[in-house]
N, C-alpha and C positions, 0 to 999 in steps of 0.2 A: 589161475591167472587167465584173463580173457584176452584174446587177440582178434582184432578186426582189420581188414584190408580195405583200402579205398578202391572201389570198383574201377575207377578211371585209370588206375595204375596196374591193372591186371591184364594179361593177354592169354589167349588160348594156346594150349600145347596138347596136341593130339585130341582125343575125344573127351571133352568135358574137363580135362585137367587144366590147371592154371598155375602160372609161375609169376613171381614178382618181377617187374621191370626194374631198371636201375633207379628210377625216380619214385619207386613205390612208397606210399605213405601207409603206415600201420598205426594201430592204437592198441596199447596194452594197459592193463590195470594192475596197480599195486595196492594190496590191502594192508593197512596198518594193523599189526597184531596187538599193539599197545596204543589205544587212542590217546593216552596221556602224552605220547611222544610227538603229537602232531606239530606243536610249535617248535620243538627241538629239531624236527626233521625239515620243516618248511621255512623256519626262521620267523622272526617277528615281522608281522605284516607281509609275510611270504617273501622275504628278501632272498632266501635261498632258492626259491622257485624262479625268481628273476635271473639269478646268476646261472642256474642250470639251463633255463630256456635260451639265454643268450649264448652261453658257452657250448651247449650241445645242439643248438638249432632245433629244439623240439618245442611242443606246446604241452604244458602241464595244467591239468584241471583237477584240483583237490576238491573233494566234497565228502565231509564226514571222515570216515576211515578209509575212503576210496580215493586213490590218486591215479588219474588217467593220463597217460603219456602218449603223445602222437608225434609222428615224424618219420624220417627215414629209419629203416629197420635197425641198422647198426647203431644209430644214435639212440633210439628208443631202448634197445637192449643194454647199452652202456649206462644210460640214465637209470634204468631199473636196478642194475648192479650197484651203482653208486648209492641209490636209496637203501638197498639192502645192507650195504656196508655201514652206512650212517646209522641205520636202525640198530644194528648189532652193537655199535659203540654207545648209543643212547641207552640201550638195555643194561649196559655196564655202569651207567651213571656218569658217563663222560659227556660234558657239554661241548657243543660244536659251534664254530663261528664261520664267517664268510671265507676265511683263509683255508679252513678245513675242506670246505666244499670245492674251492678252486683247486686245491691239491688233489682231491679225489678225481676231479674231471681230468686233470693233466695225466694222472696215473692211468685212468681208464683209456685215454687216447693213446698212451704209450704201451698199453697192454700189461701194465704192472699193478693193476688195482688189487691183485691178490695180496700184495704186501702192505696195502694201505693201513690196515688195522695194527700192523706191527709197530707203527710209529707211536702208538698210544700206550705201549707197554712200559715206557720209561718217562717219568716226570722229572724235568730239570729243576723246577722250583715253582712256588706259588707266587702269583703277582700280587699287587697291592689290594686287589679285590678278592683274593683267595682262589683265583682260578689257576688251574694247572697250566704250566708252560711246557709245551712239547715241540719237537721238531715237526715240520710239515712235509718234508720231502727228502730225497736221497742226498741232495746237495747239502742241506742243513745237517743231516746226520753225519756226513763226512766231515763237515766243519766242526761239529761238536766233538767227534772222535779225535780229530787233529788237535784241538785245544787241550783235550785231556792227556794226550800222549806226547806232546811236543812242548818245548820251551817257548818257541816263537811260531805262531801260525799267521800266514797271510791269507786273507779272504779277498778275492778279486772278482768283481762282477758288477752287474748293473744295480741300480736302485730298486728297492722293493723285494730283495732276496732275503732280508732279515739279518744282514751281517752285523750292523750296529746293535740292533736289539738283542740278538743272541750273544754277542760279545759282552754286553752289559749283564745279561742274565748269568753267564758263566762267571763273571767277575763278582757279582753279588753272592752267588752260590759259594764261591771260594772264600769270600769274606765271612759269610755265615758259618761255614764249616771250620773256620779258624786256619785255613790253609795259607792265607795271607793276612797282613795287618792293615793294609790300606789299598785303596783303589785310585789309580791315577788315569785320567782320561784327557787326551790332548788332540789337537788337530792344527794343521798349518793355517795361518791367518791369511789365506788366499781364497777368494770366492768371486768368480766371474770378474777377475781383474781388479777387485777392490782390496784394500788393506785396512788394518785396524786404525791407522792414522786418520782415516776419513770419518771415523765415527766419534761422536762426543762422549765424554765421561771418563771414568777411571777404568782400570783393567777389567773388572767384572762387568761393567756396563758395556765396554767395547766388545768383549768376547762373547757375551751372552747370545746375540743373534747368530753368530757363527756356530755356536755349540748347542743350538736349540734342539737338534735331533737327539743329542746325548741326554740333555735334560728331559726330553720327552720319554726316552727309554727308562731313565732312572725313576721318574715320577710314576710310570706305568708299573714298575716292579716294586718300588719301595714306598711310593706315595710322596707327595711334595713335602710334607712336614718332616717325615723321617729323613728324606734326602737332605733337607736344609740342616737338620740337626747334625747329621754325619759330616756335612761339609764344614759346619762351624767348629766341630771337634777335630777337623783335619784328617778324618778317616777317608773321606772322599775328596780328591783334589781334581779340579778341572781347570786347565790352563793352556794358553797357546804353546805351540811346540818350542818356541824360542826359550821358554822358561825351563826346559829340560837340560839345557847345556850345563856341563860341569857337574852334573849330579850322578850318583850311583843309586839305582832304584832297587833296594833289597826288600824282600818279603812283601812284594807289591804285585798287584795285577794291573798291568799297564795296557791301555788301549790307544792306538793311534788311528784316528778316523780320517777319512778324505785324504789318504796317503798319496793319491795320485798327484797331489799338489805340493809334494815335497821335492826339493832338489836332491841331487845325489849326495851332496854334503850333509844336508839335513837328515836324510835317511840313515846315513852312516852314523851321524851323531846320535840319533835316537836309539838305534839298535845296540850301540855300544854302551848305553846306560844300563843294560840288563845286569841285575845283581843276583846274588844267591837267594834261592827261595822265591823267585819271581817268575811270572809268565808275561808274555807280550802277545798282543793281537794287533795286526796291521791290516786295516781294511781300506779298500779303494776301488774306484772304477776307472780303468785306463781309457775309457771312451769319454771321460768328462774332465780332461786336464785343462786347468785354467791358469797355468803358469805364464807369466808375461815373457815377451821377447823370444818365444819359441824355445824356452829353456827345457832341457830334458827332465823327464819325471824320474824321481828317485825310486818310485815303485816299479817302473818299467825296468830300470837298471838292476834293481834288486832281484827281479825275476830271473835275469840272466846270470848274475854273479853268485847268488846264494842257492840256486836250484838243487845242488848236490851236497849241501852242508848238513851234517847230522843235527838232529833235534830242531830243525827248521822245516816246516812243511807249507806247501802252497795248495790252497783249495780254490778252484775256479768255478764260479757260478755263471749261468747263462739265463736267457729269458724263460726257460722251462722252470727255473727255480723261483721266479717272481711270485710272491704270494699276495700281491695287491689285486686290484680290479683287473679282470682278464684283458681289458683293453690296454693296460700298461705293457704287458708282454708283447702285444701287437705293435705298439708304438716303438718299443725297443727293436723289434725285428725289422720294422720298416726303416728305421734310421740306420741299422747295421747294413741292410741291403743297399741303401743309398750310398753309404760310405764305401762300398765296393765298386761303385761306378767311377769312371775316370773324372767326371766333373763334380763328384761328390766326395772325393777322397779327403780324409782328415789331414789337417796341416801337421 
């Protein structure tokens, strides 16, 4: 591995010796041992290169089996370590995507990159395109472990942490393994102050826009046609929260999404639907409460009331767990910082 230093960033120390200043720029070279991994390592049209350059504040110049990385010493070394870890996974036949690169960067910045490859030892399920679905970070691993070992799991945190997607993944896996007989997914009909009554059409037409993230997850995992068939057979049921009242949900995997927009009564109603042989997942983001008239969120209340109840577990995500574009985490942090100011406090 070749290392070069920018002469402008060097200063003399004693006779002829040099040390790097704080702003030193270095360049190191990474050699691809398997040229066939070039696209897998750099991404289609070098999309992974762009993510790494923006996230690590480095410049990456691929040429053949040579990848030159320049920037601050620590950033360059971290980037090379990320590339090595990604190469090791590619050598095992594991295909990587943008979320994997983002997770690797975050772990490198936190000093936990050593454990990055451990996330790829367990496959949760294959998606509709045959790609393996795996956890991307520690927060997601805690979430999956909680779902496996508890009757009710609460996933609380910002958008982009994979809560809805992984909940659907675990539900479909349970359905395929025969652990449950049906999959029930619901969410309150509250979104930015609107209600279903303002939308035209029947129940399915009214609910579809609000349930779009859930449909997207189902389509990604099962495919649109298979999802439609299972819905027609009643194996998958997607409905507004109000339609859960008066039911006992047995042998079912039940997901409540956008739970921050439930009232305390709605949350209690939903949780008490749990029947034998069932699991529940309750997901929400308490920074995105859209309830009218300053109503209290049932999710916030549940955090206080149910914290020490057995077989119920709370998993909290933060911006470090976001697996979308790196700027999403920065946006979340910026808003959270603003919310701590006196004139930016949330209502």
